[in-house]
C-alpha positions, 0 to 999 in steps of 0.5 A: 384074317384076310378075306380076298373074296369079301375084298373084292366084293367091297371093290366092286361095290364101291365101283357100283356106287361111284358110277351111280353117283357120277351119272347123276348130272345134278349130283355130279355138277354140284361136286364139281361146283363145290370143289371149285369154290372150296376154301382151303384154310392152312395151319401153316402160313408157309403153305399159303403161296401162289401155285399151291393149288392149281386146277389140273386143266391149268397144269401146263408147265414141264418145269412145275411138273418136274420139280414135283415129280408128277410123272403120271399127270405128265403121261396123261397130258402127253397122251391126250394131247394137252399143251405142255410148255417146255423150256430150258429150265423145265427140261434141265429139272426133267432129266434131273428128276425123271428115273422113269424110262417109259416117261422119257421115251414118251416125251422125246417121242411126242416132243422131239423136234421142240426138245432138240431145238432147245437143248442137247438131250445127251448133254442135258443127261450128262449134266443132271447125272441121268444115267438112264436118259443118257444111255437111252439117248446114246443108243437112240436110232431115228426112225426116219433117218436111221441115224444115232444122235451126235454126242457133242462132248466138245460143247459140254467141255466148255462149261467146265473147261479145267475140271472133270465133268463126268461124276460117276463111273456109269456116266463116264462109261456110257459116254466113252463107249458111245464116243469110241463107237462113233470113232470120235477121236478128237473128243476122246483126246479132249476127254483125255485132257479132261481127265488129266486136268481133273487129276491135276487140279481137282483133288476131290475127283482123284478117287474116280479119275484113279479108278478110271486110269485102273479100269482104262489104262489107254486113257492115261498119258503114256511115256512115249505120248506127247501131251496136247499143246493146248495143255495149260501150266500146272503148279509145281506143288501140284506135280510134286504132290503127285505119288511116285507111281506117276513118275512117268507123267511128272517127267513128261510134264517137266520136259515138255515145259508144262510145269509153272515155276512161278510161285516159290518153291514148295519146300515144306512139302518136301521137307515133311516127305523127307522120309518117304522119298526114294532115289527117283523122287529125290532125282525128280524134285532136285531137277525141279529146284534146279530149274526153280532157282535157274529159270532161263535154263530149259528144262530138257537142259536141266534134265541133262545137267542133273543126270550127268551129276548123278551119273558120276556117283556109283552107289545108290546110298551115295547118290541119295546123300548127294541129292539130299545135300544139294537140295538142302543147299538149294531149298535152305529150308530149316526142316529139311536141313535138320532132317538131313543132319539128323540122318547123316550128322555131317556136312556142317559147313555146307549148310547155314549156321542157323540150321546147324545150331538148331540141330546141335542144341535139339539133338545134343550132337557132339560133332555139331557142337564141336564144329560150332566151337572150332568156327567160334559160332556165337548166338545173336540175341535170344535163341530157343531150341526145344530139345528132343525128348527122345534123345533125352529118354533114350540117350542120357549118356549123350546128354551128360557128354554134350554138356560137359563138351559145352561148359569146357574151356569157357565155351558157354562164354564164347558161344552164349546159348541162352536156352539152357533153362529149357534144357535143364527142365526137359532133363528133369522131366524126361531123364532120372534124376541121376542125370542131372545129379551127375551134370551138377557134380561133374560140370564145374561151371554148371549154372546152378542158378538156372536150376534155382529159377525152375525151383523158384517158379515151382515149374516141376511137376513132381515135388520129390524131384524139388526136394532132391534138387533142394537137398543136392543144391543146399551144399552150394548155397550161398549169397548171390552177391555181386554175381546176382544178374549172372544167370550163368553163376554157379551159386544157389540160394533158398532165400529167393523162394516165394509163397505165392509161387508155392501155391501156384506149384500146388495148384497147377503144376504138382501131379502127386501119384504116390504117398512118398510124393505127398509126404515130400510136400512137407520139406517144401512146407517147412521152408514157408510155413515152419510153424504149420503143424502146431497151428489149429484151425480156429487158432488166431494164428491161422492166417488166410495164407495158411487157409489158402495153402490147405485150399490149394493142398486139397486139390492134390488128394486123389487116393485113400492112401494119400487121404490117410497120409494127409491126416497124419501129416496135418492133424490140425488141418480143417475138415474142408481139406478133404472136400475136394476128394469127397466131391470127386468120389460123389461125382464118380459114384464111388460109394465104397471110398465114400464110406472109407473116406468118412470113416477116416475123417469122420464127417466134413461139411461139404460146401459148393455152388451150382457147378460143384457137383457134375456126375460122371455119365459114362456107362450105360443109363441102367448102371448110372441110375443104379449108381445114383440109387446107392448114393442117395440110399446112403445119404438118406441113411446118415442124413445130408446135414451130416455130410453137407452144409446148407449150400452143399445140399443144394449144390448137390441136388442142383448137380443131380438134376443137371445130369438126371433132368428127366425127373419121371426116370429118376423117381421110377429107377431110384426108389431112395429119391422118393424117400428125400424129404425136401421139407427138412431143408426148405431154404435149400429146397427154395434155392434149388427151385430158383436155380432149376427154373432159370437153368437154361441147359435143362428143357423147359418141360423137365425144369417145370416137372422138377419145380412142381415135385419139390414145390408139392413136398415143401411146406413152405417156399422160403423167399429171400432176396436171392437177386440182391447182388448183380451176379444173382440178378444176371441169372434171371436177366439172362433168361433168353427167348426167341420168337422165330426158329431160323432152321424151321421157319416156324414160330417157336412154341415151346413144349409145356402144358399151359395147365402145368404152368398155371398149377405151378403158379397157383402153388407158388402163391400158396406156399409163399408167405403172404408177407413175401408175396411182393418180394422181388424174387417172387415176382421175378419167378412169376414173370418167367413162368408167365414167359413160358405160359404165353409161348406154351403149346396150348394156352388160351386167353382164359388161362392168360386172364386167370394169371393176370387176375391172380397177379392183380389180387396180389399186387403184382405187375408183370413186365410186358414187351414186344415178346408178350404182344407178339404171343398175344396176336399169335393166340388170336390168329397165326395170320396176325403174328406172321404180319408182324414178322413180315414187317417191312419197315423193321430195321432189326428183324425180330425173327433173330432177335433175343428177348429178355427181362434185361432188354425189356422184352424188346420193348424199345427195340422193336414195334411196340405200341402200348395201345395194342394192349393185351385187352385190346388184342383179345377183345377186338375182331380179326379184321379190326386187328389186321387193319390196325397192324397195317396201319402200324407197319405199312403206314408209309404210303410206299408199303401200301402195296406190300400190305395188299399183296400180303393179305391176298397171300395169307388168303384175305382178299376182301381185307386187301380190297378194303385197304386198297379202297381206303388207300387208292386215292393217296396211291394213284400218283405213284409211279410204282403203283403200275409195277405193284398193280400187275403183282396184285392181279397176278396173285389174285388170278393165280391163288385160287383158294380164296374165301370169296370167288374170283368174280367178286374180287373182279367186281370189287376192283372194277368199282375202284374206278382206277386206271391201274385196275382197268377192265383191259388191264385185267383181261390182258393179265387173265389171258397172259396167265391163261386163266380162260374162266376169268377171261370168259367172265370178263368178256361176258360182263364187261364186253362193252367196256373193253378197248 
């Protein structure tokens, strides 16, 4: 229970103890001395940067304070009259981040003249969307003059002339009311124009501007007002896209010639909105279309001409039809024209023949067809129009009548429309079979050969329709003879059917939804495999063709009823015919149907691969686990080998782990899983281990747990030449690793426990037959586990030593490349691995590289020196390794300065100065040392978190006896960086040497 009295007592006691310590001069000075010399070591290399730790007295930048939102520090420095450096950037960040009104008031009170000389606080508040500071400065009254701050809105507008700058309603209202209060009418006019431009040009601002127009209707351009002469022309498409509620604005822009007609007319926009426009919409659009095609005519004259045309028409319906037809003539847009014809089915002679023909054959227009016949229209070349499905479904009588008219009196010979194949296909797919039957029986010249093409290609999705068509057309069957090349032939022949096309129909096109449809396949079977019903599975006559047929047929079995029909229809079919259906049932956890299926077919032998089983992930997690528990329980009862062959067992469990990769949950929620004895099928269990290990869709952590579980259950790991063919070898070669995460900017460390990996490798060695220990499969498995080990979160050199010794004992040689070398260095120190990552000489950045066995883990693509062996890295000192890496990466003289700067950055000043000493003679003659020396000095003086004191660093630099690190230069830089402590040290110790 909280005791407030005790709490207060503890607080008082703490304060007494604090003052006892603080009043002791010796202890206090010692504390501050330790604090100033304290070395800060960071785990993350990103935390090493200039400015990470700054003394309170050295905090002088408003920009620095504002970016870190240290408002308490800012207040303290302002109240104590400490120097604060202000700048345009600093003020911008202050207004961007500061939401404390007291701090805003205090800064302006103490630095008013300085702020006003740099920026406008009102405009700065607007630009940084700070409503709090904006409201304060709009209402601010100067104590001396008694005047308010001016709103220089015209200066703000320059920055964003064509858009709307005010980005929120609160900001807008403060500015608008401020302008009205000050009677700044010219700025209000500017604001109106800015609103209009934003509305017309910036679609993203429409919501805000529309809200502003609703709340402040006086800002919306009125019909009686003119628009400013400074208005720029607006694209025609932008104006047409405006809603009809802005009709006054549209007309004003049109009449005052503010619309640009330079680009092509936006016909597609108009066509897409054909059914949405009103009379006024069509009237305005027609004026724009008329003007677009008559650029020399003034807009007001166009307005007069069009209004006069429409005025003479009496009814509104006639006016709309007139305007639509005139627009169709002006636009010549296919979509618009077809919309017009669909609505009126008239005026064919006023429109282009392409539009009319497209409309006629898509909508089955009798009037349009008669017009084409009367005008002797003829299609030129290939022209395909897809029939309208709604007409086919809702108006089959119209389709029959249209077909009759087209094929009468040889019209089809003169018109030569070559899209009838698509019409016939659409009739079969969208109409009852009787529609096509009536057409065939009533149209003498109907092209049966086109129907034959559909049949030959098995393009229909229903075999029953095919059977009906074949039976109907058999009466017309005849040899093609001399009419073979005429696609309008009325003859039909069964001899053109091909078995390969039939398989395509079975595999891709047919959709079986009933037993009757499935039974109709027998009619088709008799055409291609007349002896099918008498050939048994092991019969020598059971050719690959028949086996392919059964394989294709199996895809169509999708219900128990169809399954029963298939057993009756195909008594000699192999059991594999039913595998696809069983796999579907297992993937969907349909246990009842699985039991019924097995009862019907007895037992099948399901084969498979790593993609055969993909369990349905719909439903809640608990339901999924319950379903898989029921399946596993049943499979345990009947014995896996009674349902699966060898590959089927491994494919089932691979699919299971793909869908349920968390084996801990699987064990917990599925008791039947624990009863699975992987030792009963050692070979298949080994395949599962191999497949799971290389399955990159499963996390490393889950992979390792699954492998450990199965390894512990089996008595022996069956190793065979698993990677003997190229496809299988690609599995291992495609195990890809990266060393750097671009999103988090961190070195990649996996979430595996190194001890688990070690234990797995040990178990592997125990379970593999000693004769097979050097098998390529064993080596590849150990290699991948080793790759995971070096990247794991808690690996040690001792553990890596253990694996190397284990491999040496068993005469296994692991592949070592750039990838492994990088992690060996990372294990030694993250600073070392970061030196590698920051390599300035590398043309291919290792940060984005992908490493695998296939590219030898980057051995030939990135820096890889055989002398940088594991033993070399492990046994060498940190300082020595830094210098060796610097030699490798920064060997060219041009990069020595970068190396020195980098060492200062990672808090290694002694090493930096050591390299500087070693290379000072070689770099004295380079002009760029003058530039880099400034950066080196700057980094030293700004760091403040070194292992050694700055006094020692300066002494080391002076001892170099180099002009670029002279006392004068060090003194100048310390003054510029406002380091009083360093300045005092240099003057006190080297005063006699200062020029």
